[in-house]
Backbone as ProteinMPNN parsed JSONL, in Angstrom:
{"seq_chain_A": "XXXXXXXXXXXXXXXXXXXXXXXXXXXXXXXXXXXXXXXXXXXXXXXXXXXXXXXXXXXXXXXXXXXXXXXXXXXXXXXXXXXXXXXXXXXXXXXXXXXXXXXXXXXXXXXXXXXXXXXXXXXXXXXXXXXXXXXXXXXXXXXXXXXXXXXXXXXXXXXXXXXXXXXXXXXXXXXXXXXXXXXXXXXXXXXXXXXXXXXXXXXXXXXXXXXXXXXXXXX", "coords_chain_A": {"N_chain_A": [[-8.735, -17.52, 17.66], [-6.686, -16.103, 15.321], [-3.598, -15.131, 16.021], [-0.688, -12.876, 15.782], [2.997, -13.775, 16.18], [5.477, -12.124, 18.097], [7.827, -12.517, 16.481], [6.881, -12.667, 13.914], [5.634, -10.415, 13.514], [7.676, -8.685, 13.401], [9.095, -9.572, 11.099], [7.028, -8.788, 9.005], [7.091, -6.242, 9.367], [9.789, -5.583, 8.573], [9.299, -6.347, 6.003], [7.176, -4.332, 5.14], [8.828, -1.792, 5.501], [10.773, -2.368, 3.54], [9.159, -2.111, 1.263], [8.281, 0.66, 1.723], [10.683, 2.16, 1.178], [11.205, 1.568, -1.255], [9.053, 2.507, -2.482], [9.162, 5.269, -1.803], [11.413, 5.893, -3.282], [10.542, 5.801, -5.675], [8.65, 8.051, -5.707], [10.46, 10.182, -5.298], [12.063, 10.068, -7.792], [9.823, 10.773, -9.247], [9.339, 13.449, -8.269], [11.692, 14.648, -8.966], [11.597, 14.755, -11.708], [10.38, 16.841, -12.11], [7.923, 17.47, -13.241], [5.443, 17.941, -12.17], [3.587, 17.414, -9.142], [2.661, 14.282, -7.347], [-0.923, 13.033, -7.073], [-1.949, 13.162, -4.261], [-0.239, 14.776, -3.057], [-0.732, 17.132, -4.69], [-3.271, 18.064, -3.679], [-2.59, 18.354, -1.074], [-0.773, 20.449, -1.486], [-2.539, 22.619, -2.572], [-4.382, 23.074, -0.358], [-2.849, 23.98, 1.518], [-1.782, 26.281, 0.401], [-4.172, 27.567, 0.509], [-4.54, 27.832, 3.415], [-2.481, 29.261, 4.133], [-3.047, 31.734, 3.362], [-4.578, 32.705, 5.207], [-4.706, 35.027, 7.864], [-2.168, 35.036, 10.519], [-1.619, 32.388, 10.332], [1.054, 31.889, 9.569], [2.885, 29.943, 10.231], [2.069, 27.627, 8.998], [3.053, 24.934, 6.81], [3.858, 22.666, 3.837], [4.679, 20.28, 4.677], [3.658, 20.001, 7.46], [0.935, 20.295, 6.941], [0.604, 17.993, 5.458], [1.209, 16.103, 7.1], [-0.994, 16.783, 9.171], [-3.306, 16.137, 7.733], [-3.051, 13.295, 7.042], [-3.105, 12.479, 9.781], [-5.774, 12.942, 10.42], [-7.144, 11.508, 8.602], [-6.429, 8.932, 9.596], [-7.725, 9.104, 11.848], [-10.299, 9.258, 11.419], [-10.473, 6.887, 10.225], [-9.988, 5.015, 12.272], [-12.737, 5.29, 13.571], [-14.253, 4.183, 11.609], [-13.284, 1.638, 10.935], [-11.167, 0.036, 12.888], [-9.255, -1.817, 12.267], [-7.635, -1.282, 10.168], [-5.716, 0.421, 10.677], [-2.579, 0.157, 11.719], [0.862, -0.383, 13.345], [2.536, -0.108, 11.205], [1.223, 1.887, 9.76], [1.923, 4.214, 11.165], [4.572, 4.284, 11.023], [4.866, 4.748, 8.317], [3.892, 7.194, 8.062], [5.908, 8.798, 9.31], [8.453, 8.166, 8.581], [8.5, 8.379, 5.71], [8.813, 11.095, 4.74], [11.894, 11.66, 5.65], [13.027, 9.689, 4.211], [12.683, 10.343, 1.562], [13.824, 12.629, 1.539], [16.476, 11.703, 1.879], [16.919, 10.253, -0.64], [16.523, 12.196, -2.247], [18.66, 14.137, -2.145], [20.627, 12.321, -2.715], [20.13, 11.658, -5.458], [19.801, 14.213, -6.716], [22.018, 15.347, -8.306], [22.154, 13.395, -10.359], [19.54, 13.646, -11.549], [19.689, 16.365, -12.347], [21.165, 16.36, -14.705], [19.399, 15.572, -16.569], [17.705, 17.071, -19.031], [15.927, 17.263, -21.243], [12.844, 16.861, -22.289], [11.656, 14.5, -22.99], [13.361, 12.788, -21.661], [12.732, 13.538, -19.294], [10.089, 12.548, -18.937], [10.256, 10.145, -19.151], [11.662, 9.509, -16.716], [9.554, 10.263, -14.891], [7.661, 8.321, -15.421], [9.188, 5.825, -15.047], [9.373, 6.275, -12.331], [6.774, 6.458, -11.169], [6.17, 3.558, -11.828], [7.798, 2.236, -9.936], [6.95, 3.369, -7.429], [4.48, 2.381, -7.518], [5.073, -0.46, -7.197], [6.484, -0.528, -4.802], [4.609, 0.32, -3.337], [2.814, -1.554, -3.17], [3.915, -3.503, -1.999], [4.035, -2.541, 0.718], [1.278, -2.494, 1.189], [0.667, -5.446, 1.007], [2.159, -6.539, 2.902], [0.824, -6.523, 5.071], [1.146, -5.091, 7.592], [0.651, -2.634, 7.902], [-0.396, 0.336, 6.196], [0.261, 3.164, 4.079], [-0.715, 6.378, 5.166], [-2.161, 7.975, 3.151], [-2.673, 6.326, 1.269], [-4.485, 4.67, 2.496], [-7.149, 5.317, 2.027], [-7.748, 4.501, -0.581], [-7.33, 1.69, -0.203], [-9.13, 1.171, 1.921], [-11.605, 1.632, 0.577], [-11.761, 0.154, -1.679], [-11.993, -2.183, -0.447], [-14.224, -1.912, 1.218], [-16.137, -1.711, -0.795], [-15.877, -3.344, -2.387], [-14.458, -3.546, -5.002], [-12.038, -3.425, -7.456], [-8.66, -2.789, -6.411], [-7.188, -1.347, -8.273], [-8.786, 0.101, -10.171], [-10.155, 1.739, -7.895], [-7.929, 3.131, -6.623], [-7.241, 4.826, -9.264], [-9.41, 6.225, -9.272], [-9.534, 7.622, -6.96], [-7.206, 9.03, -6.994], [-7.58, 10.709, -9.312], [-9.554, 12.445, -8.02], [-8.476, 13.397, -5.858], [-6.454, 15.057, -7.336], [-8.081, 16.85, -8.921], [-9.633, 18.039, -6.905], [-7.298, 19.376, -5.561], [-6.402, 21.005, -7.543], [-8.427, 22.62, -7.947], [-8.159, 24.004, -5.394], [-6.006, 25.539, -5.896], [-3.605, 24.096, -6.277], [-0.714, 22.758, -8.05], [-0.792, 21.24, -11.266], [0.874, 19.134, -13.238], [2.363, 17.559, -16.275], [3.415, 15.245, -15.428], [1.651, 14.501, -13.036], [-0.607, 13.897, -14.3], [0.38, 11.528, -15.732], [0.721, 9.693, -13.4], [-1.645, 9.614, -12.231], [-3.095, 7.932, -14.32], [-1.387, 5.768, -14.359], [-0.322, 4.643, -11.793], [-2.472, 3.125, -10.418], [-3.488, 1.119, -12.107], [-1.141, -0.207, -12.767], [-0.178, -1.037, -10.052], [-2.378, -2.682, -9.43], [-1.602, -4.776, -11.012], [0.823, -5.921, -9.875], [-0.013, -6.277, -7.087], [-1.287, -8.965, -6.534], [0.887, -10.619, -7.316], [3.119, -9.738, -5.406], [1.726, -10.231, -3.161], [2.131, -13.161, -3.049], [4.748, -13.258, -2.834], [5.347, -11.933, -0.196], [3.93, -13.644, 1.527], [5.341, -16.019, 1.174], [7.733, -15.281, 2.065], [7.21, -14.738, 4.663], [6.497, -17.285, 5.651], [8.734, -18.857, 5.385], [10.416, -17.761, 7.07], [9.138, -17.713, 9.597]], "CA_chain_A": [[-8.5, -16.264, 16.826], [-5.237, -16.005, 14.832], [-2.708, -13.981, 16.77], [0.608, -13.029, 15.332], [3.957, -13.577, 17.209], [6.454, -11.028, 17.611], [8.678, -12.587, 15.399], [6.198, -12.356, 12.744], [5.251, -8.773, 13.29], [8.98, -8.192, 12.992], [9.388, -9.796, 9.691], [6.246, -8.134, 8.218], [7.589, -4.825, 9.529], [10.643, -5.339, 7.738], [8.887, -6.111, 4.736], [6.757, -3.161, 5.021], [10.006, -0.866, 5.367], [11.424, -2.35, 2.335], [8.277, -1.653, 0.471], [8.199, 1.92, 1.944], [11.919, 2.681, 0.947], [11.009, 1.588, -2.811], [7.942, 3.453, -2.938], [9.559, 6.698, -2.006], [12.185, 6.073, -4.357], [9.513, 6.126, -7.051], [8.217, 9.305, -5.421], [11.758, 10.905, -5.524], [12.208, 10.324, -9.051], [8.7, 11.45, -9.944], [9.458, 14.919, -8.062], [12.817, 15.186, -9.533], [11.344, 14.822, -13.059], [9.831, 18.337, -12.268], [6.717, 17.604, -14.176], [4.497, 17.88, -11.125], [3.597, 16.339, -7.818], [1.576, 13.092, -7.253], [-2.267, 13.457, -6.845], [-2.275, 13.434, -2.804], [0.399, 16.159, -2.669], [-1.419, 18.487, -5.273], [-4.265, 18.352, -2.67], [-1.81, 19.191, 0.12], [-0.495, 21.975, -2.057], [-3.802, 23.467, -2.608], [-4.906, 23.119, 1.181], [-1.467, 24.461, 2.085], [-1.956, 27.642, -0.135], [-5.432, 28.287, 0.919], [-4.622, 28.017, 4.852], [-1.522, 30.276, 4.348], [-3.734, 33.089, 3.133], [-5.273, 33.141, 6.269], [-3.868, 35.867, 8.808], [-1.831, 34.319, 11.785], [-1.153, 30.954, 10.074], [2.419, 31.916, 9.012], [3.682, 28.66, 10.609], [1.711, 26.526, 7.862], [3.755, 24.585, 5.77], [3.452, 21.856, 3.061], [5.165, 19.07, 5.343], [2.673, 20.084, 8.546], [-0.421, 20.06, 6.388], [0.544, 16.688, 4.94], [1.086, 15.126, 8.499], [-2.191, 16.82, 9.726], [-4.213, 15.41, 6.758], [-2.641, 12.084, 7.414], [-3.601, 12.125, 11.114], [-7.248, 13.127, 10.278], [-7.365, 10.157, 7.721], [-6.202, 7.876, 10.446], [-8.594, 9.251, 13.019], [-11.39, 8.913, 10.647], [-10.77, 5.303, 9.825], [-10.203, 4.583, 13.509], [-13.808, 5.341, 13.666], [-14.918, 3.429, 10.619], [-13.101, 0.343, 10.935], [-9.972, 0.438, 13.473], [-8.281, -2.909, 11.983], [-6.967, -0.763, 8.99], [-4.614, 1.262, 11.495], [-1.461, -0.757, 12.423], [1.97, 0.145, 13.583], [3.019, 0.257, 10.002], [0.55, 3.187, 9.282], [2.401, 5.147, 11.821], [5.952, 3.988, 10.308], [4.796, 5.057, 6.913], [3.651, 8.577, 8.115], [6.809, 9.343, 10.035], [9.467, 7.771, 7.854], [8.559, 8.719, 4.431], [9.678, 12.428, 4.589], [13.336, 11.632, 5.55], [13.443, 8.736, 3.084], [12.454, 11.248, 0.282], [15.152, 13.825, 1.582], [17.75, 11.223, 1.531], [16.862, 10.252, -2.052], [16.777, 13.644, -3.124], [20.172, 14.493, -1.829], [21.609, 11.105, -3.407], [19.837, 11.44, -6.945], [19.501, 15.117, -7.522], [23.182, 15.514, -9.16], [21.916, 12.608, -11.577], [18.428, 14.106, -12.419], [19.876, 17.608, -13.003], [21.686, 16.173, -16.001], [18.283, 15.446, -17.65], [16.894, 18.511, -19.355], [15.26, 17.003, -22.201], [11.213, 16.652, -22.066], [11.536, 12.978, -23.128], [14.053, 11.942, -20.47], [12.071, 13.69, -17.883], [8.942, 11.783, -18.748], [10.856, 8.673, -18.736], [11.961, 9.463, -15.315], [8.529, 10.228, -13.932], [7.323, 7.044, -15.765], [9.767, 4.941, -14.039], [9.201, 6.721, -10.697], [5.464, 5.78, -11.086], [5.936, 2.258, -11.649], [8.497, 1.973, -8.885], [6.094, 3.614, -6.527], [3.4, 1.005, -7.442], [5.466, -1.704, -6.815], [6.713, -0.339, -3.519], [3.327, 0.602, -2.396], [1.906, -2.863, -3.014], [4.547, -4.414, -1.027], [3.649, -1.935, 1.891], [-0.068, -3.029, 1.463], [0.562, -6.759, 1.009], [2.834, -6.717, 4.122], [-0.277, -6.499, 6.226], [1.673, -4.654, 8.784], [0.082, -1.255, 7.808], [-0.383, 1.054, 4.89], [0.471, 4.642, 4.213], [-2.083, 7.029, 5.556], [-2.83, 8.604, 2.023], [-2.959, 4.909, 0.545], [-5.601, 3.861, 3.183], [-8.23, 5.776, 1.591], [-7.991, 3.509, -1.501], [-7.392, 0.457, 0.425], [-10.421, 0.803, 2.437], [-12.699, 1.978, -0.346], [-11.705, -1.002, -2.385], [-12.499, -3.507, 0.378], [-15.543, -1.678, 1.427], [-17.011, -1.396, -2.005], [-15.733, -4.933, -3.265], [-14.193, -3.239, -6.25], [-10.68, -3.771, -7.689], [-7.94, -1.61, -5.9], [-6.634, -0.512, -9.361], [-9.96, 1.114, -10.213], [-10.501, 2.732, -6.898], [-6.768, 4.072, -6.819], [-7.276, 5.704, -10.237], [-10.5, 7.194, -9.128], [-9.048, 8.458, -5.842], [-5.959, 10.008, -7.638], [-8.258, 11.856, -9.97], [-10.577, 13.132, -7.245], [-7.309, 14.267, -5.146], [-5.914, 15.994, -8.238], [-9.308, 17.688, -9.085], [-9.803, 19.04, -5.686], [-6.045, 20.076, -5.366], [-6.476, 21.984, -8.621], [-9.826, 23.853, -7.739], [-7.757, 24.906, -4.481], [-4.851, 26.183, -6.339], [-2.564, 23.121, -6.355], [-0.237, 22.803, -9.546], [-1.043, 20.067, -11.879], [1.598, 19.092, -14.348], [2.338, 16.328, -16.963], [3.635, 14.16, -14.224], [0.446, 14.212, -12.157], [-1.585, 13.135, -15.287], [1.099, 10.285, -15.874], [0.663, 9.047, -12.264], [-3.104, 9.14, -12.24], [-3.228, 6.994, -15.187], [-0.325, 4.611, -14.309], [-0.042, 3.863, -10.597], [-3.464, 2.496, -10.129], [-3.304, -0.016, -12.937], [0.34, -0.84, -12.432], [-0.306, -1.606, -8.696], [-3.382, -3.97, -9.762], [-0.85, -5.891, -11.685], [1.682, -5.965, -8.828], [-0.643, -6.775, -5.928], [-1.177, -10.561, -6.524], [2.466, -10.886, -7.273], [3.811, -9.191, -4.036], [0.872, -11.12, -1.993], [2.708, -14.409, -3.072], [6.266, -13.123, -2.367], [5.179, -11.526, 0.921], [3.571, -14.787, 2.244], [6.325, -17.162, 1.191], [8.818, -14.858, 2.745], [6.824, -14.771, 6.017], [6.324, -18.525, 5.814], [9.958, -19.236, 5.239], [11.283, -16.985, 8.209], [8.588, -18.064, 10.719]], "C_chain_A": [[-6.961, -16.335, 16.526], [-4.526, -15.013, 15.648], [-1.198, -14.3, 16.21], [1.853, -13.01, 16.269], [4.687, -12.443, 16.814], [7.213, -11.24, 16.778], [8.093, -12.221, 13.929], [5.969, -11.139, 12.37], [6.608, -8.137, 12.711], [9.222, -8.228, 11.474], [8.368, -9.148, 8.594], [6.6, -6.752, 8.468], [8.747, -4.541, 8.829], [10.178, -5.228, 6.373], [8.3, -4.82, 4.273], [7.897, -1.832, 4.747], [10.57, -1.089, 4.178], [10.658, -1.682, 1.207], [8.358, 0.065, 0.472], [9.469, 2.658, 1.174], [11.827, 2.574, -0.678], [10.257, 2.543, -3.268], [8.417, 4.849, -2.93], [10.715, 6.907, -2.849], [11.483, 6.391, -5.612], [9.182, 7.533, -6.704], [9.339, 10.471, -5.699], [12.084, 10.966, -6.905], [11.182, 11.051, -9.834], [8.871, 13.212, -9.412], [10.659, 15.347, -8.763], [12.689, 15.376, -11.119], [10.801, 16.423, -13.359], [8.874, 18.506, -13.161], [5.287, 17.542, -13.412], [4.518, 17.164, -10.083], [2.527, 15.382, -8.079], [0.184, 13.779, -6.755], [-2.35, 14.191, -5.376], [-1.491, 14.862, -2.684], [-0.086, 17.462, -3.48], [-2.684, 18.748, -4.427], [-3.773, 19.071, -1.599], [-1.303, 20.653, -0.252], [-1.479, 23.045, -2.029], [-4.334, 23.874, -1.301], [-3.885, 24.109, 1.793], [-1.825, 26.028, 1.596], [-2.933, 28.343, 0.507], [-5.174, 28.652, 2.716], [-3.409, 29.16, 5.105], [-1.916, 31.781, 3.941], [-4.482, 33.794, 4.21], [-4.34, 33.764, 7.311], [-3.562, 34.998, 9.864], [-1.481, 32.877, 11.577], [-0.005, 30.987, 9.384], [3.179, 30.471, 9.355], [3.128, 27.409, 9.576], [2.869, 26.122, 6.828], [3.307, 23.141, 4.986], [3.6, 20.444, 3.923], [3.956, 18.941, 6.718], [1.324, 19.753, 8.076], [-0.497, 18.692, 5.825], [0.28, 15.602, 6.372], [-0.139, 15.412, 9.194], [-3.156, 16.077, 8.904], [-4.251, 13.905, 7.007], [-3.336, 11.452, 8.737], [-5.122, 12.285, 11.05], [-7.732, 12.055, 9.482], [-7.247, 8.878, 8.884], [-7.261, 8.085, 11.59], [-9.973, 8.783, 12.85], [-11.727, 7.412, 10.463], [-10.745, 4.56, 11.323], [-11.793, 4.224, 14.013], [-14.56, 4.231, 12.953], [-14.408, 2.055, 10.852], [-11.285, 0.168, 11.664], [-8.663, -0.843, 13.001], [-7.452, -2.528, 10.952], [-5.793, 0.105, 9.596], [-3.626, 0.429, 12.223], [-0.101, 0.113, 12.61], [2.659, 0.561, 12.376], [2.765, 1.473, 9.329], [1.454, 4.08, 9.816], [3.913, 5.272, 11.203], [5.867, 4.783, 9.217], [4.714, 6.783, 7.023], [5.053, 9.652, 8.754], [8.243, 9.375, 9.157], [9.554, 8.232, 6.368], [9.269, 10.165, 3.908], [11.376, 12.315, 4.491], [13.42, 10.715, 4.505], [13.621, 9.702, 1.626], [13.641, 12.132, 0.243], [16.444, 13.1, 1.278], [17.908, 10.946, 0.028], [17.086, 11.217, -2.858], [18.29, 14.113, -3.119], [20.998, 13.588, -2.736], [21.411, 11.487, -4.794], [19.78, 12.853, -7.648], [20.597, 15.641, -8.492], [22.799, 14.754, -10.574], [20.691, 13.217, -12.426], [18.631, 15.351, -12.895], [20.415, 17.548, -14.623], [20.73, 15.91, -17.099], [17.495, 16.69, -17.932], [15.857, 18.283, -20.435], [13.851, 16.575, -21.678], [11.318, 15.058, -22.077], [12.143, 12.253, -22.123], [13.198, 12.257, -19.193], [10.594, 12.881, -17.653], [9.251, 10.545, -18.76], [11.021, 8.474, -17.457], [10.843, 9.307, -14.465], [7.632, 8.889, -14.375], [7.803, 5.987, -14.635], [9.659, 4.883, -12.484], [7.695, 6.176, -10.457], [5.393, 4.387, -11.103], [6.723, 1.661, -10.439], [7.647, 2.192, -7.673], [4.913, 2.772, -6.396], [3.755, -0.026, -7.083], [5.869, -1.531, -5.36], [5.603, -0.368, -2.648], [2.63, -0.732, -2.21], [2.453, -3.988, -2.269], [4.187, -3.812, 0.417], [2.028, -2.662, 2.066], [0.081, -4.493, 1.697], [1.435, -7.288, 2.389], [2.009, -7.003, 5.349], [0.229, -5.949, 7.437], [1.244, -3.129, 9.017], [0.076, -0.79, 6.504], [-0.279, 2.468, 5.071], [-0.671, 5.433, 4.326], [-2.654, 7.537, 4.322], [-3.29, 7.246, 1.083], [-4.498, 4.377, 1.096], [-6.853, 4.313, 2.668], [-8.761, 4.988, 0.224], [-8.181, 2.22, -1.191], [-8.747, 0.201, 0.819], [-11.791, 0.688, 1.681], [-12.923, 0.786, -1.086], [-12.215, -2.415, -1.705], [-13.833, -3.23, 0.701], [-16.833, -2.079, 0.239], [-17.005, -2.671, -2.861], [-15.412, -4.653, -4.691], [-12.698, -3.28, -6.286], [-9.591, -2.549, -7.025], [-7.598, -0.581, -7.224], [-7.623, 0.708, -9.758], [-10.219, 2.115, -9.319], [-9.23, 3.796, -6.762], [-6.762, 5.22, -7.859], [-8.342, 6.804, -9.911], [-10.04, 8.346, -7.959], [-8.06, 9.483, -6.16], [-6.569, 11.079, -8.405], [-8.914, 12.817, -9.059], [-9.424, 14.042, -6.42], [-6.885, 15.576, -5.999], [-7.031, 17.21, -8.409], [-9.423, 18.846, -7.922], [-8.449, 19.903, -5.177], [-6.037, 21.278, -6.22], [-7.347, 22.944, -8.304], [-9.195, 24.718, -6.606], [-6.44, 25.752, -4.668], [-3.532, 25.274, -6.586], [-2.074, 23.241, -7.949], [-0.268, 21.33, -10.184], [0.054, 20.042, -13.24], [1.591, 17.616, -15.143], [2.459, 14.985, -16.261], [2.542, 13.59, -13.658], [-0.325, 13.375, -13.123], [-1.048, 11.673, -15.524], [0.647, 9.377, -14.678], [-1.021, 8.632, -11.953], [-3.489, 7.883, -13.028], [-2.685, 5.649, -15.0], [-0.442, 3.984, -13.061], [-1.14, 3.104, -10.272], [-3.184, 1.096, -10.948], [-2.141, -0.962, -12.64], [0.039, -1.719, -11.028], [-1.379, -2.692, -8.723], [-2.508, -5.147, -10.238], [0.152, -6.485, -10.376], [1.167, -6.502, -7.335], [-0.715, -8.3, -5.672], [0.17, -11.196, -6.379], [3.466, -10.813, -5.781], [3.222, -9.932, -3.009], [1.503, -12.49, -1.782], [4.035, -14.32, -2.319], [6.212, -12.835, -0.674], [4.769, -12.965, 1.92], [4.454, -15.852, 2.259], [7.439, -16.74, 1.853], [8.486, -15.023, 4.234], [6.891, -16.499, 6.589], [7.755, -19.219, 6.237], [10.71, -18.812, 6.514], [10.414, -17.428, 9.499], [8.832, -19.58, 11.063]], "O_chain_A": [[-6.13, -16.592, 17.396], [-5.132, -13.967, 15.879], [-0.629, -15.39, 16.151], [1.782, -12.202, 17.195], [4.68, -11.871, 15.724], [7.518, -10.271, 16.083], [8.698, -11.637, 13.03], [6.04, -10.722, 11.214], [6.664, -7.305, 11.805], [9.473, -7.26, 10.757], [8.758, -8.978, 7.438], [6.31, -6.013, 7.527], [8.9, -3.391, 8.416], [10.493, -4.298, 5.63], [8.715, -4.232, 3.274], [7.723, -1.02, 3.839], [10.948, -0.08, 3.583], [11.165, -0.92, 0.384], [8.477, 0.699, -0.576], [9.238, 3.713, 0.583], [12.355, 3.459, -1.352], [10.539, 3.311, -4.188], [8.164, 5.597, -3.874], [11.023, 8.061, -3.146], [11.896, 7.192, -6.451], [9.508, 8.318, -7.595], [9.056, 11.529, -6.26], [12.441, 12.086, -7.27], [11.426, 11.764, -10.807], [8.527, 14.114, -10.176], [10.641, 16.502, -9.19], [13.517, 16.034, -11.75], [10.797, 17.028, -14.431], [8.836, 19.514, -13.867], [4.234, 17.174, -13.934], [5.366, 16.281, -9.957], [1.62, 15.592, -8.884], [0.154, 14.854, -6.157], [-2.679, 15.365, -5.203], [-2.038, 15.89, -2.284], [0.098, 18.608, -3.069], [-3.135, 19.883, -4.585], [-4.253, 20.122, -1.173], [-1.382, 21.682, 0.419], [-1.291, 24.164, -1.552], [-4.731, 25.031, -1.167], [-4.263, 24.997, 2.557], [-2.12, 26.878, 2.436], [-2.772, 29.458, 1.002], [-5.629, 29.692, 3.19], [-3.394, 29.849, 6.126], [-1.231, 32.781, 4.161], [-4.893, 34.954, 4.24], [-3.312, 33.174, 7.644], [-4.426, 34.211, 10.251], [-1.087, 32.191, 12.52], [0.106, 30.131, 8.506], [4.054, 30.048, 8.599], [3.77, 26.368, 9.44], [3.48, 26.945, 6.146], [2.409, 22.493, 5.523], [2.718, 19.589, 3.849], [3.429, 17.849, 6.934], [0.606, 18.998, 8.732], [-1.615, 18.194, 5.697], [-0.528, 14.693, 6.559], [-0.567, 14.486, 9.883], [-3.883, 15.309, 9.534], [-5.319, 13.312, 7.161], [-3.914, 10.369, 8.829], [-5.709, 11.548, 11.843], [-8.871, 11.674, 9.748], [-8.067, 7.96, 8.883], [-7.594, 7.086, 12.228], [-10.672, 8.171, 13.658], [-12.825, 6.859, 10.518], [-11.461, 3.574, 11.5], [-12.094, 3.217, 14.653], [-15.344, 3.476, 13.527], [-15.306, 1.223, 10.978], [-10.314, 0.192, 10.907], [-7.476, -0.781, 13.32], [-6.514, -3.28, 10.687], [-4.911, 0.45, 8.81], [-3.911, 0.03, 13.352], [-0.003, 1.211, 12.061], [3.375, 1.56, 12.446], [3.54, 2.077, 8.586], [1.911, 4.871, 8.99], [4.351, 6.39, 10.932], [6.785, 5.588, 9.057], [5.322, 7.534, 6.26], [5.139, 10.877, 8.665], [8.975, 10.361, 9.065], [10.659, 8.443, 5.87], [10.04, 10.301, 2.958], [12.038, 12.744, 3.547], [14.159, 11.189, 3.642], [14.575, 9.674, 0.848], [14.323, 12.371, -0.754], [17.352, 13.604, 0.617], [18.917, 11.349, -0.552], [17.686, 11.192, -3.932], [18.92, 14.402, -4.137], [21.925, 14.024, -3.418], [22.439, 11.676, -5.445], [19.722, 12.912, -8.876], [20.228, 16.326, -9.446], [23.023, 15.256, -11.675], [20.714, 13.311, -13.654], [17.913, 15.693, -13.835], [20.186, 18.374, -15.506], [21.031, 15.971, -18.291], [16.741, 17.222, -17.117], [14.937, 19.096, -20.531], [13.789, 15.938, -20.626], [11.015, 14.452, -21.049], [11.638, 11.221, -21.68], [12.996, 11.469, -18.269], [10.076, 12.639, -16.562], [8.411, 9.757, -18.325], [10.63, 7.429, -16.936], [10.849, 8.532, -13.509], [6.867, 8.464, -13.509], [7.167, 5.484, -13.709], [9.78, 3.952, -11.688], [7.515, 5.436, -9.49], [4.53, 3.892, -10.379], [6.303, 0.611, -9.953], [7.578, 1.266, -6.865], [4.413, 2.489, -5.307], [2.911, -0.765, -6.576], [5.562, -2.478, -4.635], [5.55, -0.89, -1.534], [1.953, -0.977, -1.212], [1.892, -5.036, -1.947], [4.045, -4.644, 1.313], [1.741, -3.306, 3.075], [-0.458, -4.853, 2.743], [1.28, -8.437, 2.804], [2.388, -7.566, 6.376], [-0.313, -6.383, 8.453], [1.436, -2.515, 10.066], [0.555, -1.519, 5.635], [-0.68, 2.993, 6.11], [-1.63, 5.189, 3.592], [-3.882, 7.563, 4.392], [-4.22, 7.301, 0.279], [-5.391, 3.863, 0.421], [-7.78, 3.545, 2.927], [-9.96, 4.863, -0.027], [-9.055, 1.559, -1.752], [-9.463, -0.671, 0.328], [-12.758, -0.02, 1.962], [-14.061, 0.332, -1.204], [-12.678, -3.411, -2.262], [-14.67, -4.119, 0.54], [-17.967, -2.538, 0.378], [-17.804, -2.996, -3.74], [-15.933, -5.333, -5.575], [-12.085, -3.178, -5.223], [-9.877, -1.374, -7.253], [-7.712, 0.644, -7.207], [-7.366, 1.91, -9.695], [-10.488, 3.253, -9.705], [-9.39, 5.016, -6.779], [-6.396, 6.356, -7.557], [-8.218, 7.995, -10.194], [-10.158, 9.569, -8.041], [-8.069, 10.616, -5.679], [-6.203, 12.245, -8.253], [-8.823, 14.014, -9.334], [-9.513, 15.268, -6.376], [-6.919, 16.744, -5.609], [-6.798, 18.363, -8.045], [-9.337, 20.071, -8.001], [-8.547, 20.931, -4.507], [-5.738, 22.392, -5.792], [-7.011, 24.126, -8.388], [-9.446, 25.923, -6.587], [-5.929, 26.473, -3.811], [-2.515, 25.773, -7.067], [-2.772, 23.672, -8.866], [0.218, 20.369, -9.587], [-0.015, 20.892, -14.128], [0.933, 16.666, -14.72], [1.816, 13.953, -16.45], [2.361, 12.373, -13.694], [-0.676, 12.238, -12.807], [-1.823, 10.717, -15.527], [0.187, 8.277, -14.986], [-1.443, 7.553, -11.537], [-4.095, 6.942, -12.516], [-3.251, 4.609, -15.337], [-0.665, 2.774, -13.083], [-0.753, 2.108, -9.66], [-2.697, 0.113, -10.389], [-2.192, -2.158, -12.35], [0.045, -2.95, -11.021], [-1.202, -3.644, -7.963], [-2.702, -6.31, -9.883], [0.009, -7.668, -10.066], [1.931, -7.078, -6.56], [-0.221, -8.794, -4.659], [0.504, -12.056, -5.565], [4.257, -11.632, -5.313], [3.888, -10.313, -2.046], [1.506, -13.018, -0.67], [4.385, -15.077, -1.414], [6.969, -13.462, 0.068], [5.373, -13.189, 2.97], [4.448, -16.627, 3.216], [8.211, -17.598, 2.281], [9.363, -15.404, 5.009], [7.264, -16.839, 7.712], [7.887, -19.966, 7.207], [11.598, -19.543, 6.952], [11.075, -17.5, 10.535], [8.37, -20.06, 12.098]]}, "name": "protein", "num_of_chains": 1, "seq": "XXXXXXXXXXXXXXXXXXXXXXXXXXXXXXXXXXXXXXXXXXXXXXXXXXXXXXXXXXXXXXXXXXXXXXXXXXXXXXXXXXXXXXXXXXXXXXXXXXXXXXXXXXXXXXXXXXXXXXXXXXXXXXXXXXXXXXXXXXXXXXXXXXXXXXXXXXXXXXXXXXXXXXXXXXXXXXXXXXXXXXXXXXXXXXXXXXXXXXXXXXXXXXXXXXXXXXXXXXX"}
């Protein structure tokens, strides 16, 4: 059975972190466009709102619910197929928030200069493309996957369907569930549903070749 060396795990983790940074740059551009949240966070927003209505749950915040849902997803997948849960999955869960905070601090002054709707649509579109590119690097690093992306990754593998189609369906379902729970859906959310899955489908084979080449080169 093939076992990876510590050096290979280190290289793959570096590749994963690079993809994670790129993906969260895209998420930040998306959020700064002020045209809505990404589908998964629309769901979290809806759940957070419903939980906050329950007396005694005043400590509920978006960030805590996000982490809680991610942990539930990982625990569920540990029972289905533990091979999908890797060290990179944990890195994705704990590093994503601070990366977004950094990029928000860095890019807010620039984003604040764009008030026209056309400019903000361009920003969210660019954000979705950057997100899709970074996300596919994370997936093809094979060192782990973001907890929310695991749903689409596992479903596409188990159902033997294209990731791009499964991602589009899961994004639509997240958005619908979040909307029914009271989450806010904007034009950017709809752009994300339509764009991220198909663009990721284009980048996946490209990034698989890049990652494999880099791993072979450094090992």
